[in-house]
mmCIF file as gemmi writes it, N, C-alpha and C atoms, coordinates in Angstrom:
data_model
loop_
_atom_site.group_PDB
_atom_site.id
_atom_site.type_symbol
_atom_site.label_atom_id
_atom_site.label_alt_id
_atom_site.label_comp_id
_atom_site.label_asym_id
_atom_site.label_entity_id
_atom_site.label_seq_id
_atom_site.pdbx_PDB_ins_code
_atom_site.Cartn_x
_atom_site.Cartn_y
_atom_site.Cartn_z
_atom_site.occupancy
_atom_site.B_iso_or_equiv
_atom_site.pdbx_formal_charge
_atom_site.auth_seq_id
_atom_site.auth_asym_id
_atom_site.pdbx_PDB_model_num
ATOM 1 N N . GLY Axp A 1 ? 0.735 -1.106 -0.077 1 0 ? 1 A 1
ATOM 2 C CA . GLY Axp A 1 ? 0.046 -0.009 -0.009 1 0 ? 1 A 1
ATOM 3 C C . GLY Axp A 1 ? 0.675 1.356 -0.155 1 0 ? 1 A 1
ATOM 4 N N . VAL Axp A 2 ? 0.127 2.258 -0.157 1 0 ? 2 A 1
ATOM 5 C CA . VAL Axp A 2 ? 0.889 3.52 -0.366 1 0 ? 2 A 1
ATOM 6 C C . VAL Axp A 2 ? 1.415 3.945 0.913 1 0 ? 2 A 1
ATOM 7 N N . ASN Axp A 3 ? 0.688 3.768 1.956 1 0 ? 3 A 1
ATOM 8 C CA . ASN Axp A 3 ? 1.2 4.263 3.258 1 0 ? 3 A 1
ATOM 9 C C . ASN Axp A 3 ? 2.666 3.517 3.761 1 0 ? 3 A 1
ATOM 10 N N . ARG Axp A 4 ? 2.597 2.119 3.289 1 0 ? 4 A 1
ATOM 11 C CA . ARG Axp A 4 ? 3.922 1.377 3.485 1 0 ? 4 A 1
ATOM 12 C C . ARG Axp A 4 ? 4.889 1.858 2.765 1 0 ? 4 A 1
ATOM 13 N N . ALA Axp A 5 ? 4.776 2.083 1.461 1 0 ? 5 A 1
ATOM 14 C CA . ALA Axp A 5 ? 5.754 2.907 0.701 1 0 ? 5 A 1
ATOM 15 C C . ALA Axp A 5 ? 6.285 4.096 1.342 1 0 ? 5 A 1
ATOM 16 N N . ARG Axp A 6 ? 5.512 4.995 1.861 1 0 ? 6 A 1
ATOM 17 C CA . ARG Axp A 6 ? 5.736 6.123 2.222 1 0 ? 6 A 1
ATOM 18 C C . ARG Axp A 6 ? 6.691 5.951 3.565 1 0 ? 6 A 1
ATOM 19 N N . ILE Axp A 7 ? 6.489 5.077 4.365 1 0 ? 7 A 1
ATOM 20 C CA . ILE Axp A 7 ? 7.241 4.596 5.246 1 0 ? 7 A 1
ATOM 21 C C . ILE Axp A 7 ? 8.487 4.144 5.032 1 0 ? 7 A 1
ATOM 22 N N . ILE Axp A 8 ? 8.715 3.422 3.916 1 0 ? 8 A 1
ATOM 23 C CA . ILE Axp A 8 ? 9.882 2.929 3.406 1 0 ? 8 A 1
ATOM 24 C C . ILE Axp A 8 ? 10.684 4.031 3.02 1 0 ? 8 A 1
ATOM 25 N N . LYS Axp A 9 ? 10.129 5.004 2.18 1 0 ? 9 A 1
ATOM 26 C CA . LYS Axp A 9 ? 10.775 6.165 1.889 1 0 ? 9 A 1
ATOM 27 C C . LYS Axp A 9 ? 11.42 7.059 3.049 1 0 ? 9 A 1
ATOM 28 N N . MET Axp A 10 ? 10.706 7.105 3.967 1 0 ? 10 A 1
ATOM 29 C CA . MET Axp A 10 ? 11.083 7.892 5.185 1 0 ? 10 A 1
ATOM 30 C C . MET Axp A 10 ? 12.436 7.23 5.795 1 0 ? 10 A 1
ATOM 31 N N . LEU Axp A 11 ? 12.168 5.77 5.87 1 0 ? 11 A 1
ATOM 32 C CA . LEU Axp A 11 ? 13.206 5.265 6.592 1 0 ? 11 A 1
ATOM 33 C C . LEU Axp A 11 ? 14.57 5.048 5.76 1 0 ? 11 A 1
ATOM 34 N N . HIS Axp A 12 ? 14.255 5.264 4.409 1 0 ? 12 A 1
ATOM 35 C CA . HIS Axp A 12 ? 15.544 5.339 3.639 1 0 ? 12 A 1
ATOM 36 C C . HIS Axp A 12 ? 16.425 6.475 3.963 1 0 ? 12 A 1
ATOM 37 N N . ASP Axp A 13 ? 15.765 7.763 4.444 1 0 ? 13 A 1
ATOM 38 C CA . ASP Axp A 13 ? 16.621 8.781 4.723 1 0 ? 13 A 1
ATOM 39 C C . ASP Axp A 13 ? 17.369 8.719 6.017 1 0 ? 13 A 1
ATOM 40 N N . ARG Axp A 14 ? 16.477 8.186 6.963 1 0 ? 14 A 1
ATOM 41 C CA . ARG Axp A 14 ? 16.981 8.029 8.345 1 0 ? 14 A 1
ATOM 42 C C . ARG Axp A 14 ? 16.068 7.313 8.992 1 0 ? 14 A 1
ATOM 43 N N . PRO Axp A 15 ? 16.609 6.715 10.342 1 0 ? 15 A 1
ATOM 44 C CA . PRO Axp A 15 ? 15.624 5.927 11.267 1 0 ? 15 A 1
ATOM 45 C C . PRO Axp A 15 ? 14.585 7.007 11.981 1 0 ? 15 A 1
ATOM 46 N N . TYR Axp A 16 ? 13.41 6.496 12.197 1 0 ? 16 A 1
ATOM 47 C CA . TYR Axp A 16 ? 12.396 7.07 12.947 1 0 ? 16 A 1
ATOM 48 C C . TYR Axp A 16 ? 11.718 6.216 13.951 1 0 ? 16 A 1
ATOM 49 N N . ASN Axp A 17 ? 11.011 6.38 14.826 1 0 ? 17 A 1
ATOM 50 C CA . ASN Axp A 17 ? 10.228 5.72 15.704 1 0 ? 17 A 1
ATOM 51 C C . ASN Axp A 17 ? 8.877 6.026 15.095 1 0 ? 17 A 1
ATOM 52 N N . ALA Axp A 18 ? 7.956 5.075 15.784 1 0 ? 18 A 1
ATOM 53 C CA . ALA Axp A 18 ? 6.509 5.146 15.294 1 0 ? 18 A 1
ATOM 54 C C . ALA Axp A 18 ? 5.888 6.44 15.378 1 0 ? 18 A 1
ATOM 55 N N . HIS Axp A 19 ? 6.023 6.963 16.514 1 0 ? 19 A 1
ATOM 56 C CA . HIS Axp A 19 ? 5.328 8.319 16.855 1 0 ? 19 A 1
ATOM 57 C C . HIS Axp A 19 ? 6.045 9.259 15.927 1 0 ? 19 A 1
ATOM 58 N N . GLN Axp A 20 ? 7.227 9.45 15.458 1 0 ? 20 A 1
ATOM 59 C CA . GLN Axp A 20 ? 7.811 10.404 14.626 1 0 ? 20 A 1
ATOM 60 C C . GLN Axp A 20 ? 7.23 10.046 13.226 1 0 ? 20 A 1
ATOM 61 N N . LEU Axp A 21 ? 7.15 8.96 12.822 1 0 ? 21 A 1
ATOM 62 C CA . LEU Axp A 21 ? 6.517 8.555 11.515 1 0 ? 21 A 1
ATOM 63 C C . LEU Axp A 21 ? 5.043 9.152 11.402 1 0 ? 21 A 1
ATOM 64 N N . SER Axp A 22 ? 4.318 8.781 12.486 1 0 ? 22 A 1
ATOM 65 C CA . SER Axp A 22 ? 2.998 9.271 12.527 1 0 ? 22 A 1
ATOM 66 C C . SER Axp A 22 ? 2.833 10.754 12.39 1 0 ? 22 A 1
ATOM 67 N N . LYS Axp A 23 ? 3.688 11.607 12.971 1 0 ? 23 A 1
ATOM 68 C CA . LYS Axp A 23 ? 3.754 13.078 12.649 1 0 ? 23 A 1
ATOM 69 C C . LYS Axp A 23 ? 4.257 13.383 11.437 1 0 ? 23 A 1
ATOM 70 N N . GLU Axp A 24 ? 5.042 12.853 10.995 1 0 ? 24 A 1
ATOM 71 C CA . GLU Axp A 24 ? 5.737 13.247 9.605 1 0 ? 24 A 1
ATOM 72 C C . GLU Axp A 24 ? 4.871 12.775 8.527 1 0 ? 24 A 1
ATOM 73 N N . LEU Axp A 25 ? 3.997 11.732 8.491 1 0 ? 25 A 1
ATOM 74 C CA . LEU Axp A 25 ? 3.234 11.199 7.478 1 0 ? 25 A 1
ATOM 75 C C . LEU Axp A 25 ? 1.783 11.719 7.722 1 0 ? 25 A 1
ATOM 76 N N . ASP Axp A 26 ? 1.609 12.302 8.809 1 0 ? 26 A 1
ATOM 77 C CA . ASP Axp A 26 ? 0.123 12.851 9.014 1 0 ? 26 A 1
ATOM 78 C C . ASP Axp A 26 ? -0.826 11.629 9.177 1 0 ? 26 A 1
ATOM 79 N N . LEU Axp A 27 ? -0.406 10.513 9.876 1 0 ? 27 A 1
ATOM 80 C CA . LEU Axp A 27 ? -1.341 9.22 9.98 1 0 ? 27 A 1
ATOM 81 C C . LEU Axp A 27 ? -1.398 9.091 11.369 1 0 ? 27 A 1
ATOM 82 N N . ASP Axp A 28 ? -2.635 8.547 11.643 1 0 ? 28 A 1
ATOM 83 C CA . ASP Axp A 28 ? -3.046 8.039 13.201 1 0 ? 28 A 1
ATOM 84 C C . ASP Axp A 28 ? -1.794 7.015 13.601 1 0 ? 28 A 1
ATOM 85 N N . TYR Axp A 29 ? -1.282 7.249 14.864 1 0 ? 29 A 1
ATOM 86 C CA . TYR Axp A 29 ? -0.25 6.204 15.394 1 0 ? 29 A 1
ATOM 87 C C . TYR Axp A 29 ? -0.629 4.995 15.263 1 0 ? 29 A 1
ATOM 88 N N . LYS Axp A 30 ? -2.002 4.366 15.455 1 0 ? 30 A 1
ATOM 89 C CA . LYS Axp A 30 ? -2.338 3.132 15.356 1 0 ? 30 A 1
ATOM 90 C C . LYS Axp A 30 ? -2.169 2.642 13.986 1 0 ? 30 A 1
ATOM 91 N N . THR Axp A 31 ? -2.452 3.543 12.978 1 0 ? 31 A 1
ATOM 92 C CA . THR Axp A 31 ? -2.168 3.153 11.659 1 0 ? 31 A 1
ATOM 93 C C . THR Axp A 31 ? -0.733 2.917 11.272 1 0 ? 31 A 1
ATOM 94 N N . VAL Axp A 32 ? 0.218 3.65 11.755 1 0 ? 32 A 1
ATOM 95 C CA . VAL Axp A 32 ? 1.563 3.68 11.62 1 0 ? 32 A 1
ATOM 96 C C . VAL Axp A 32 ? 2.096 2.118 12.286 1 0 ? 32 A 1
ATOM 97 N N . ARG Axp A 33 ? 1.454 2.033 13.423 1 0 ? 33 A 1
ATOM 98 C CA . ARG Axp A 33 ? 1.913 0.715 14.11 1 0 ? 33 A 1
ATOM 99 C C . ARG Axp A 33 ? 1.329 -0.471 13.378 1 0 ? 33 A 1
ATOM 100 N N . HIS Axp A 34 ? 0.425 -0.608 12.969 1 0 ? 34 A 1
ATOM 101 C CA . HIS Axp A 34 ? -0.256 -1.452 11.985 1 0 ? 34 A 1
ATOM 102 C C . HIS Axp A 34 ? 0.634 -1.925 10.763 1 0 ? 34 A 1
ATOM 103 N N . HIS Axp A 35 ? 1.007 -0.769 10.09 1 0 ? 35 A 1
ATOM 104 C CA . HIS Axp A 35 ? 2.178 -0.962 8.769 1 0 ? 35 A 1
ATOM 105 C C . HIS Axp A 35 ? 3.351 -1.291 9.273 1 0 ? 35 A 1
ATOM 106 N N . ILE Axp A 36 ? 3.898 -0.84 10.43 1 0 ? 36 A 1
ATOM 107 C CA . ILE Axp A 36 ? 5.17 -1.285 10.779 1 0 ? 36 A 1
ATOM 108 C C . ILE Axp A 36 ? 5.29 -2.771 11.178 1 0 ? 36 A 1
ATOM 109 N N . LYS Axp A 37 ? 4.218 -3.259 11.622 1 0 ? 37 A 1
ATOM 110 C CA . LYS Axp A 37 ? 4.158 -4.671 12.053 1 0 ? 37 A 1
ATOM 111 C C . LYS Axp A 37 ? 4.245 -5.599 10.708 1 0 ? 37 A 1
ATOM 112 N N . ILE Axp A 38 ? 3.35 -5.122 9.634 1 0 ? 38 A 1
ATOM 113 C CA . ILE Axp A 38 ? 3.406 -5.753 8.456 1 0 ? 38 A 1
ATOM 114 C C . ILE Axp A 38 ? 4.819 -5.645 7.81 1 0 ? 38 A 1
ATOM 115 N N . LEU Axp A 39 ? 5.349 -4.577 7.949 1 0 ? 39 A 1
ATOM 116 C CA . LEU Axp A 39 ? 6.696 -4.542 7.293 1 0 ? 39 A 1
ATOM 117 C C . LEU Axp A 39 ? 7.795 -5.151 7.944 1 0 ? 39 A 1
ATOM 118 N N . GLU Axp A 40 ? 7.742 -5.19 9.54 1 0 ? 40 A 1
ATOM 119 C CA . GLU Axp A 40 ? 8.632 -6.105 10.092 1 0 ? 40 A 1
ATOM 120 C C . GLU Axp A 40 ? 8.327 -7.658 9.687 1 0 ? 40 A 1
ATOM 121 N N . ASP Axp A 41 ? 7.066 -8.083 9.965 1 0 ? 41 A 1
ATOM 122 C CA . ASP Axp A 41 ? 6.852 -9.477 9.628 1 0 ? 41 A 1
ATOM 123 C C . ASP Axp A 41 ? 7.498 -9.969 8.22 1 0 ? 41 A 1
ATOM 124 N N . ASN Axp A 42 ? 7.334 -8.893 7.249 1 0 ? 42 A 1
ATOM 125 C CA . ASN Axp A 42 ? 7.912 -9.324 6.033 1 0 ? 42 A 1
ATOM 126 C C . ASN Axp A 42 ? 9.439 -8.934 5.859 1 0 ? 42 A 1
ATOM 127 N N . LYS Axp A 43 ? 10.124 -8.696 6.951 1 0 ? 43 A 1
ATOM 128 C CA . LYS Axp A 43 ? 11.492 -8.431 6.925 1 0 ? 43 A 1
ATOM 129 C C . LYS Axp A 43 ? 11.908 -7.275 5.859 1 0 ? 43 A 1
ATOM 130 N N . VAL Axp A 44 ? 11.248 -6.097 5.871 1 0 ? 44 A 1
ATOM 131 C CA . VAL Axp A 44 ? 11.409 -5.006 5.038 1 0 ? 44 A 1
ATOM 132 C C . VAL Axp A 44 ? 11.964 -3.961 5.972 1 0 ? 44 A 1
ATOM 133 N N . ILE Axp A 45 ? 11.634 -3.942 7.381 1 0 ? 45 A 1
ATOM 134 C CA . ILE Axp A 45 ? 12.212 -3.036 8.316 1 0 ? 45 A 1
ATOM 135 C C . ILE Axp A 45 ? 12.642 -3.866 9.437 1 0 ? 45 A 1
ATOM 136 N N . LYS Axp A 46 ? 13.536 -3.175 10.374 1 0 ? 46 A 1
ATOM 137 C CA . LYS Axp A 46 ? 14.091 -4.032 11.381 1 0 ? 46 A 1
ATOM 138 C C . LYS Axp A 46 ? 14.232 -2.861 12.658 1 0 ? 46 A 1
ATOM 139 N N . PRO Axp A 47 ? 13.865 -3.306 13.911 1 0 ? 47 A 1
ATOM 140 C CA . PRO Axp A 47 ? 13.734 -2.353 14.967 1 0 ? 47 A 1
ATOM 141 C C . PRO Axp A 47 ? 15.016 -2.404 15.766 1 0 ? 47 A 1
ATOM 142 N N . THR Axp A 48 ? 15.305 -1.2 16.493 1 0 ? 48 A 1
ATOM 143 C CA . THR Axp A 48 ? 16.248 -1.266 17.476 1 0 ? 48 A 1
ATOM 144 C C . THR Axp A 48 ? 15.754 -0.457 18.67 1 0 ? 48 A 1
ATOM 145 N N . GLY Axp A 49 ? 16.436 -0.801 19.795 1 0 ? 49 A 1
ATOM 146 C CA . GLY Axp A 49 ? 15.875 -0.123 20.995 1 0 ? 49 A 1
ATOM 147 C C . GLY Axp A 49 ? 14.698 -1.033 21.545 1 0 ? 49 A 1
ATOM 148 N N . ASP Axp A 50 ? 14.033 -0.313 22.561 1 0 ? 50 A 1
ATOM 149 C CA . ASP Axp A 50 ? 13.028 -1.012 23.106 1 0 ? 50 A 1
ATOM 150 C C . ASP Axp A 50 ? 11.737 0.003 23.348 1 0 ? 50 A 1
ATOM 151 N N . SER Axp A 51 ? 10.444 -0.663 23.226 1 0 ? 51 A 1
ATOM 152 C CA . SER Axp A 51 ? 9.359 0.112 23.406 1 0 ? 51 A 1
ATOM 153 C C . SER Axp A 51 ? 9.147 1.414 22.818 1 0 ? 51 A 1
ATOM 154 N N . TYR Axp A 52 ? 8.927 2.378 23.393 1 0 ? 52 A 1
ATOM 155 C CA . TYR Axp A 52 ? 8.575 3.702 22.818 1 0 ? 52 A 1
ATOM 156 C C . TYR Axp A 52 ? 9.774 4.29 22.071 1 0 ? 52 A 1
ATOM 157 N N . SER Axp A 53 ? 10.988 4.154 22.512 1 0 ? 53 A 1
ATOM 158 C CA . SER Axp A 53 ? 12.079 4.603 21.834 1 0 ? 53 A 1
ATOM 159 C C . SER Axp A 53 ? 12.564 3.853 20.645 1 0 ? 53 A 1
ATOM 160 N N . LYS Axp A 54 ? 11.917 2.772 20.352 1 0 ? 54 A 1
ATOM 161 C CA . LYS Axp A 54 ? 12.356 1.959 19.321 1 0 ? 54 A 1
ATOM 162 C C . LYS Axp A 54 ? 12.32 2.523 18.038 1 0 ? 54 A 1
ATOM 163 N N . LEU Axp A 55 ? 13.65 2.593 17.481 1 0 ? 55 A 1
ATOM 164 C CA . LEU Axp A 55 ? 13.825 3.076 15.984 1 0 ? 55 A 1
ATOM 165 C C . LEU Axp A 55 ? 13.8 2.063 15.045 1 0 ? 55 A 1
ATOM 166 N N . TYR Axp A 56 ? 13.199 2.423 13.809 1 0 ? 56 A 1
ATOM 167 C CA . TYR Axp A 56 ? 13.023 1.521 12.708 1 0 ? 56 A 1
ATOM 168 C C . TYR Axp A 56 ? 13.953 1.969 11.707 1 0 ? 56 A 1
ATOM 169 N N . PHE Axp A 57 ? 14.612 0.757 11.242 1 0 ? 57 A 1
ATOM 170 C CA . PHE Axp A 57 ? 15.407 1.049 9.967 1 0 ? 57 A 1
ATOM 171 C C . PHE Axp A 57 ? 15.151 0.004 8.67 1 0 ? 57 A 1
ATOM 172 N N . LEU Axp A 58 ? 15.51 0.456 7.471 1 0 ? 58 A 1
ATOM 173 C CA . LEU Axp A 58 ? 15.228 -0.692 6.396 1 0 ? 58 A 1
ATOM 174 C C . LEU Axp A 58 ? 16.28 -1.798 6.705 1 0 ? 58 A 1
ATOM 175 N N . THR Axp A 59 ? 15.962 -3.012 6.173 1 0 ? 59 A 1
ATOM 176 C CA . THR Axp A 59 ? 16.889 -4.009 6.302 1 0 ? 59 A 1
ATOM 177 C C . THR Axp A 59 ? 17.823 -3.929 5.271 1 0 ? 59 A 1
ATOM 178 N N . GLU Axp A 60 ? 19.078 -4.541 5.375 1 0 ? 60 A 1
ATOM 179 C CA . GLU Axp A 60 ? 20.213 -4.52 4.598 1 0 ? 60 A 1
ATOM 180 C C . GLU Axp A 60 ? 19.677 -4.873 3.065 1 0 ? 60 A 1
ATOM 181 N N . GLU Axp A 61 ? 18.975 -5.952 3.004 1 0 ? 61 A 1
ATOM 182 C CA . GLU Axp A 61 ? 18.418 -6.399 1.664 1 0 ? 61 A 1
ATOM 183 C C . GLU Axp A 61 ? 17.616 -5.246 1.001 1 0 ? 61 A 1
ATOM 184 N N . VAL Axp A 62 ? 16.736 -4.566 1.776 1 0 ? 62 A 1
ATOM 185 C CA . VAL Axp A 62 ? 15.968 -3.537 1.127 1 0 ? 62 A 1
ATOM 186 C C . VAL Axp A 62 ? 16.861 -2.403 0.696 1 0 ? 62 A 1
ATOM 187 N N . GLU Axp A 63 ? 17.672 -2.089 1.673 1 0 ? 63 A 1
ATOM 188 C CA . GLU Axp A 63 ? 18.537 -0.966 1.254 1 0 ? 63 A 1
ATOM 189 C C . GLU Axp A 63 ? 19.451 -1.192 0.192 1 0 ? 63 A 1
ATOM 190 N N . ASP Axp A 64 ? 19.798 -2.534 -0.127 1 0 ? 64 A 1
ATOM 191 C CA . ASP Axp A 64 ? 20.667 -2.985 -1.213 1 0 ? 64 A 1
ATOM 192 C C . ASP Axp A 64 ? 19.758 -2.904 -2.546 1 0 ? 64 A 1
ATOM 193 N N . ASN Axp A 65 ? 18.518 -3.01 -2.549 1 0 ? 65 A 1
ATOM 194 C CA . ASN Axp A 65 ? 17.652 -3.192 -3.568 1 0 ? 65 A 1
ATOM 195 C C . ASN Axp A 65 ? 16.691 -1.706 -3.656 1 0 ? 65 A 1
ATOM 196 N N . TYR Axp A 66 ? 17.099 -0.81 -2.82 1 0 ? 66 A 1
ATOM 197 C CA . TYR Axp A 66 ? 16.149 0.388 -2.847 1 0 ? 66 A 1
ATOM 198 C C . TYR Axp A 66 ? 15.863 1.056 -4.322 1 0 ? 66 A 1
ATOM 199 N N . ASN Axp A 67 ? 16.958 0.888 -5.214 1 0 ? 67 A 1
ATOM 200 C CA . ASN Axp A 67 ? 16.705 1.537 -6.467 1 0 ? 67 A 1
ATOM 201 C C . ASN Axp A 67 ? 15.478 0.678 -7.156 1 0 ? 67 A 1
ATOM 202 N N . ILE Axp A 68 ? 15.204 -0.288 -7.04 1 0 ? 68 A 1
ATOM 203 C CA . ILE Axp A 68 ? 14.162 -1.025 -7.464 1 0 ? 68 A 1
ATOM 204 C C . ILE Axp A 68 ? 12.82 -0.5 -6.949 1 0 ? 68 A 1
ATOM 205 N N . PHE Axp A 69 ? 12.91 -0.372 -5.597 1 0 ? 69 A 1
ATOM 206 C CA . PHE Axp A 69 ? 11.61 0.195 -5.096 1 0 ? 69 A 1
ATOM 207 C C . PHE Axp A 69 ? 11.441 1.519 -5.524 1 0 ? 69 A 1
ATOM 208 N N . GLN Axp A 70 ? 12.469 2.426 -5.858 1 0 ? 70 A 1
ATOM 209 C CA . GLN Axp A 70 ? 12.235 3.91 -6.297 1 0 ? 70 A 1
ATOM 210 C C . GLN Axp A 70 ? 11.675 3.687 -7.666 1 0 ? 70 A 1
ATOM 211 N N . GLU Axp A 71 ? 12.353 2.833 -8.579 1 0 ? 71 A 1
ATOM 212 C CA . GLU Axp A 71 ? 11.743 2.692 -9.92 1 0 ? 71 A 1
ATOM 213 C C . GLU Axp A 71 ? 10.177 2.531 -9.912 1 0 ? 71 A 1
ATOM 214 N N . ILE Axp A 72 ? 9.748 1.643 -9.038 1 0 ? 72 A 1
ATOM 215 C CA . ILE Axp A 72 ? 8.424 1.203 -8.867 1 0 ? 72 A 1
ATOM 216 C C . ILE Axp A 72 ? 7.523 2.485 -8.392 1 0 ? 72 A 1
ATOM 217 N N . TRP Axp A 73 ? 8.035 3.173 -7.441 1 0 ? 73 A 1
ATOM 218 C CA . TRP Axp A 73 ? 7.401 4.27 -6.851 1 0 ? 73 A 1
ATOM 219 C C . TRP Axp A 73 ? 7.282 5.283 -7.894 1 0 ? 73 A 1
ATOM 220 N N . ASP Axp A 74 ? 8.26 5.741 -8.551 1 0 ? 74 A 1
ATOM 221 C CA . ASP Axp A 74 ? 8.196 6.699 -9.757 1 0 ? 74 A 1
ATOM 222 C C . ASP Axp A 74 ? 7.269 6.416 -10.728 1 0 ? 74 A 1
ATOM 223 N N . LYS Axp A 75 ? 7.13 5.089 -11.001 1 0 ? 75 A 1
ATOM 224 C CA . LYS Axp A 75 ? 5.993 4.647 -12.084 1 0 ? 75 A 1
ATOM 225 C C . LYS Axp A 75 ? 4.504 4.854 -11.407 1 0 ? 75 A 1
ATOM 226 N N . PHE Axp A 76 ? 4.393 4.58 -10.031 1 0 ? 76 A 1
ATOM 227 C CA . PHE Axp A 76 ? 3.139 4.694 -9.479 1 0 ? 76 A 1
ATOM 228 C C . PHE Axp A 76 ? 2.864 6.28 -9.452 1 0 ? 76 A 1
ATOM 229 N N . ILE Axp A 77 ? 3.761 6.963 -8.987 1 0 ? 77 A 1
ATOM 230 C CA . ILE Axp A 77 ? 3.461 8.382 -8.977 1 0 ? 77 A 1
ATOM 231 C C . ILE Axp A 77 ? 3.143 9.031 -10.272 1 0 ? 77 A 1
ATOM 232 N N . GLU Axp A 78 ? 3.846 8.59 -11.404 1 0 ? 78 A 1
ATOM 233 C CA . GLU Axp A 78 ? 3.306 9.123 -12.775 1 0 ? 78 A 1
ATOM 234 C C . GLU Axp A 78 ? 1.83 8.908 -13.042 1 0 ? 78 A 1
ATOM 235 N N . LYS Axp A 79 ? 1.236 7.803 -12.506 1 0 ? 79 A 1
ATOM 236 C CA . LYS Axp A 79 ? -0.172 7.661 -13.013 1 0 ? 79 A 1
ATOM 237 C C . LYS Axp A 79 ? -1.008 8.748 -12.439 1 0 ? 79 A 1
């Protein structure tokens, strides 16, 4: 979905916690947590830290293939 793609784009620039992502993307915190869980379950992002201060990063595999994600994103945005 678009919101998961937006989270991936944000995390490509720097790590964020769920609250920061919620504010930056103007999404409800629970919505962000839902998308984070899906991205974690699919090994797209990984956490560091604990609880509220937990920061999220893209996994190494996603970082290594980010150009493919960006190509898909660019085609989606063109529509």
